[in-house]
C-alpha positions in Angstrom: 28.0 14.1 -11.7 26.1 11.3 -9.9 23.1 9.8 -11.6 19.8 10.9 -10.0 17.9 7.8 -11.1 18.3 4.1 -11.3 20.4 3.0 -14.3 20.4 -0.8 -13.7 18.0 -3.4 -15.1 15.7 -5.3 -12.7 17.9 -8.4 -13.1 21.0 -6.4 -12.1 19.2 -4.8 -9.2 18.2 -8.2 -7.9 21.7 -9.5 -8.3 23.2 -6.6 -6.3 20.5 -7.1 -3.6 21.2 -10.8 -3.4 25.0 -10.1 -3.0 24.5 -7.9 0.1 25.9 -9.3 3.3 23.9 -7.1 5.7 20.4 -6.9 7.0 17.8 -4.3 5.9 14.9 -2.7 7.7 11.7 -2.0 5.8 10.0 1.2 6.9 7.2 3.5 5.8 6.2 7.0 6.9 4.2 10.0 5.6 3.5 13.5 6.6 1.2 16.2 5.2 3.4 19.3 5.2 4.0 22.3 2.9 7.0 21.6 0.6 8.0 24.7 -1.3 10.2 23.1 -4.0 9.5 19.4 -4.2 11.6 18.9 -7.4 14.7 20.4 -5.7 14.1 18.4 -2.6 13.7 15.3 -4.7 17.2 15.6 -6.1 18.8 16.3 -2.7 17.1 13.3 -1.1 18.1 11.0 -4.0 21.8 12.0 -3.6 21.8 11.5 0.1 19.7 8.3 0.3 21.4 6.5 -2.6 24.7 7.0 -0.8 23.1 5.3 2.3 21.9 2.3 0.2 18.2 3.2 0.5 15.9 1.2 -1.8 12.2 2.1 -2.1 9.4 4.3 -3.5 9.1 7.9 -2.2 6.5 10.4 -3.4 6.9 14.1 -2.9 4.3 16.8 -3.5 3.6 20.3 -2.4 1.3 18.8 0.2 3.9 16.4 1.8 5.8 13.1 1.6 4.8 9.5 1.4 7.6 6.9 1.7 8.0 3.1 1.6 11.5 1.9 1.5 14.2 -0.4 3.0 17.5 0.9 4.4 20.6 -1.1 5.5 20.1 -1.6 9.2 23.5 -0.3 10.0 22.7 3.0 8.2 19.3 3.5 10.0 20.7 6.2 12.3 22.4 8.1 9.4 19.1 7.9 7.4 17.1 9.5 10.2 19.7 12.2 10.6 19.5 12.9 6.9 15.7 13.0 7.0 15.4 15.2 10.2 18.1 17.6 9.1 15.1 19.3 7.4 12.8 20.9 9.9 9.6 19.8 8.1 10.5 16.2 8.7 11.6 16.4 12.4 10.3 13.7 14.8 8.9 11.6 11.9 7.1 8.5 13.2 8.5 5.4 11.5 6.4 2.3 10.9 8.6 -0.8 10.8 7.5 -3.7 8.6 6.4 -6.8 10.4 8.1 -9.2 7.9 11.6 -8.2 6.9 11.7 -9.9 3.5 13.0 -8.4 0.2 10.7 -5.4 -0.3 12.4 -3.1 -2.9 15.1 -3.6 -5.5 15.8 0.1 -6.5 15.4 3.6 -5.3 12.6 5.7 -6.9 11.8 9.3 -5.8 9.0 11.0 -7.8 7.4 14.4 -7.6 3.6 14.1 -7.8 0.6 16.5 -7.8 -0.6 14.8 -4.6 0.9 12.1 -2.3 -2.5 10.5 -2.3 -4.8 11.1 -5.3 -8.3 11.8 -3.9 -10.3 13.6 -6.6 -11.3 16.2 -4.0 -11.5 20.0 -4.3 -9.3 22.1 -1.9 -12.5 23.2 -0.1 -13.6 19.6 0.5 -11.2 18.9 3.3 -8.7 20.4 5.7 -5.8 18.0 6.7 -5.2 20.2 9.9 -8.7 19.0 11.1 -8.6 15.2 11.1 -10.2 12.5 13.1 -9.0 11.4 16.5 -6.0 9.0 16.4 -6.7 5.8 18.4 -4.0 3.5 19.7 -4.6 -0.3 19.1 -6.1 -0.8 22.5 -8.5 2.1 22.0 -9.4 0.9 18.5 -10.1 -2.6 19.9 -12.3 -1.3 22.6 -14.3 0.9 20.2 -14.8 -2.1 18.0 -16.2 -4.1 20.9 -18.5 -1.3 21.8 -20.1 -1.4 18.3 -18.6 1.5 16.4 -19.0 1.5 12.7 -15.6 0.5 11.2 -14.7 1.3 7.6 -11.8 -0.1 5.5 -10.3 2.9 3.6 -8.3 0.6 1.2 -9.0 -0.8 -2.2 -11.0 -4.0 -2.7 -8.0 -6.2 -3.5 -6.4 -5.1 -0.2 -9.4 -5.9 2.0 -10.0 -9.2 0.2 -7.1 -10.9 1.9 -7.3 -9.2 5.3 -9.6 -6.9 7.3 -10.9 -6.0 10.7 -13.8 -8.1 11.9 -17.1 -6.6 10.9 -15.5 -3.9 8.7 -17.3 -2.3 5.8 -15.1 -3.0 2.8 -16.1 -0.8 -0.2 -16.0 -2.3 -3.6 -13.6 0.3 -5.1 -10.5 0.2 -7.3 -9.0 3.5 -6.0 -9.1 5.8 -3.0 -10.6 8.4 -5.3 -13.6 6.1 -6.0 -13.9 5.1 -2.4 -14.5 8.5 -0.8 -18.0 9.2 -2.2 -19.0 5.5 -1.7 -18.1 5.7 2.0 -19.8 9.1 2.4 -23.0 7.8 0.9 -22.9 4.6 2.9 -22.5 6.5 6.2 -25.4 8.9 5.5 -27.7 9.0 8.5 -24.9 7.9 10.8 -23.5 11.5 11.3 -23.8 11.1 15.1 -22.3 7.5 15.2 -18.8 6.7 16.3 -16.9 6.1 13.0 -13.6 4.1 12.9 -11.4 4.3 9.8 -8.2 2.3 9.1 -5.8 1.8 6.2 -2.3 0.4 5.7 -0.2 3.1 7.4 -2.6 5.9 8.1 -2.1 8.3 5.2 -5.4 7.6 3.5 -7.3 8.0 6.8 -5.9 11.4 7.3 -7.7 12.7 4.2 -10.7 10.5 4.6 -11.3 11.5 8.2 -10.9 15.2 7.3 -13.3 14.8 4.4 -15.9 13.1 6.6 -15.7 15.8 9.2 -16.2 18.3 6.5 -19.3 16.4 5.5 -20.8 16.7 8.9 -19.7 13.5 10.7 -19.0 14.4 14.3 -17.2 11.4 15.9 -14.6 10.4 13.4 -11.6 8.3 14.5 -8.7 6.6 12.8 -6.2 3.9 13.7 -2.9 5.5 14.5 -0.2 4.2 12.3 -2.6 2.0 10.4 -2.5 -1.8 10.2 1.3 -1.8 10.1 1.6 -0.2 13.5 -1.4 -2.2 14.8 0.2 -5.5 13.9 3.5 -4.5 15.6 1.7 -3.4 18.8 -0.3 -6.6 18.8 2.9 -8.7 18.6 4.9 -6.7 21.1 2.1 -6.3 23.7 0.3 -9.6 23.3 -3.0 -7.9 22.4 -5.9 -9.7 20.7 -5.7 -9.1 17.0 -9.1 -8.1 15.6 -7.5 -7.8 12.2 -7.6 -11.2 10.5 -5.7 -12.4 7.5 -2.9 -10.6 5.7 -2.0 -6.9 5.3 -1.5 -6.0 1.7 1.7 -3.9 1.2 2.8 -2.0 -1.9 6.2 -3.6 -2.4 7.7 -7.0 -3.5 6.4 -8.8 -0.4 2.8 -8.0 -1.5 1.4 -9.0 1.9 2.4 -9.5 5.5 0.7 -12.3 7.5 -1.1 -10.9 10.6 -3.1 -14.1 11.5 -3.3 -17.5 10.0 -6.9 -16.9 8.8 -7.3 -17.4 5.0 -10.3 -15.2 3.9 -10.5 -15.9 0.2 -9.9 -18.5 -2.6 -7.9 -19.1 -5.7 -9.4 -17.3 -8.7 -8.9 -20.3 -10.9 -9.9 -23.4 -8.9 -11.7 -22.0 -5.9 -9.5 -23.6 -3.3 -8.8 -21.7 -0.1 -5.9 -19.4 -0.9 -4.7 -15.8 -0.3 -1.5 -15.7 -2.4 -1.4 -12.7 -4.7 0.6 -12.9 -8.0 0.9 -10.8 -11.1 0.2 -12.5 -14.4 3.5 -13.6 -15.9 2.4 -12.1 -19.2 3.9 -8.7 -18.7 1.4 -7.1 -21.1 -1.4 -8.2 -18.8 0.3 -8.1 -15.4 -3.1 -8.7 -13.7 -3.0 -9.0 -9.9 -5.0 -12.0 -8.9 -5.0 -14.9 -6.3 -3.5 -18.2 -7.4 -2.8 -21.3 -5.5 0.5 -23.2 -5.9 -1.2 -26.0 -7.9 -2.7 -23.6 -10.4 0.5 -21.5 -10.5 2.4 -24.6 -11.7 -0.3 -25.6 -14.2 -0.7 -22.1 -15.6 2.9 -20.9 -15.3 1.7 -18.1 -13.0 -0.6 -16.8 -15.8 -4.2 -15.7 -15.4 -5.5 -17.3 -18.6 -4.6 -19.8 -21.3 -4.1 -16.9 -23.7 -1.7 -15.2 -21.4 0.1 -18.5 -20.9 0.7 -18.8 -24.7 2.2 -15.3 -24.7 4.4 -16.0 -21.7 5.8 -19.0 -23.6 6.8 -16.9 -26.6 10.5 -15.9 -27.0 11.2 -12.8 -25.0 11.9 -10.7 -28.2 8.5 -11.7 -29.6 6.9 -10.7 -26.3 8.6 -7.3 -26.4 7.5 -6.8 -30.0 3.9 -7.7 -29.1 4.0 -5.4 -26.0 5.2 -2.5 -28.1 2.5 -3.1 -30.7 -0.4 -3.4 -28.3 0.6 -1.2 -25.4 1.4 -2.4 -21.9 -2.1 -1.6 -20.5 -4.3 -3.2 -23.2 -5.6 -6.0 -20.9 -8.8 -6.5 -22.8 -6.9 -8.1 -25.7 -5.6 -10.8 -23.5 -7.7 -11.4 -20.5 -11.3 -10.8 -19.3 -10.8 -8.7 -16.2 -13.3 -9.9 -13.7 -13.6 -8.2 -10.4 -12.8 -10.7 -7.6 -15.7 -11.5 -5.2 -15.7 -9.4 -2.1 -17.0 -9.9 1.4 -18.8 -7.9 2.6 -20.1 -5.6 -0.1 -21.6 -2.1 0.4 
């Protein structure tokens, strides 16, 4: 019986990926739709998609599917046929990555309680009643006319790229962000509200929630920043999004414009390169320039650097003793400075 999970180490996965002689296409999509048996569907999809060489991260829940992945370009037609052989996934809009670099090294399909954790009660929103979807041209025009634009992503995402004039909540999670945005917008129930996120999935719930809260003119960027960037490039539109689009794969970010909006967390030089601390126990996501990366061995602190220099067996032992998420032991986690704040 074929394994229904990845059995290879990260090193072996990277070796296999490097040995490929064909191109891959990085894609994302989502759909809110009733899935009766997500666990059963999960195994079916794993069998089919692993045969097609799909690598990526797919979440299934009773409320729908959220997928980010890469597929061998020559298997793209077969992949779509596999997906759309199920009625609930027919005519699925694909969002193609702007930069086709290495994005995933293995296939992971997980069953979740929700495809986007929101902290809401079932009566707080209705995903069949969402905000109006705006194409890039329409979104640009609404921006020019003075609509209130809100970034529905986390602070570390908006730090390196955002729409001009956007409100960027100081939040770590989508769950935290929803009440912050609701409270910020109080008194603006009759104003034109524009929402955007990476691919659109968070805006579906956010727009539905805001409409439930009494906001009358709620709009969202169709296909999110990913589709916006693609349309800007193909149609020669003015990009009102500046900087980089944060993506949840090995690429970390796609450059939309040459603007650099932030600085190295260690020396303060202009920089927008995200790295994860090389100390695996810490793994802090932070911005580090090449000079500091060389000096600090891609670590966020001297203490993490000392641990990263230890023999790998000693690091593993320490990780097992302390727990992989005990950041406080190794690094003072300071929130990066954000512009603008709520």
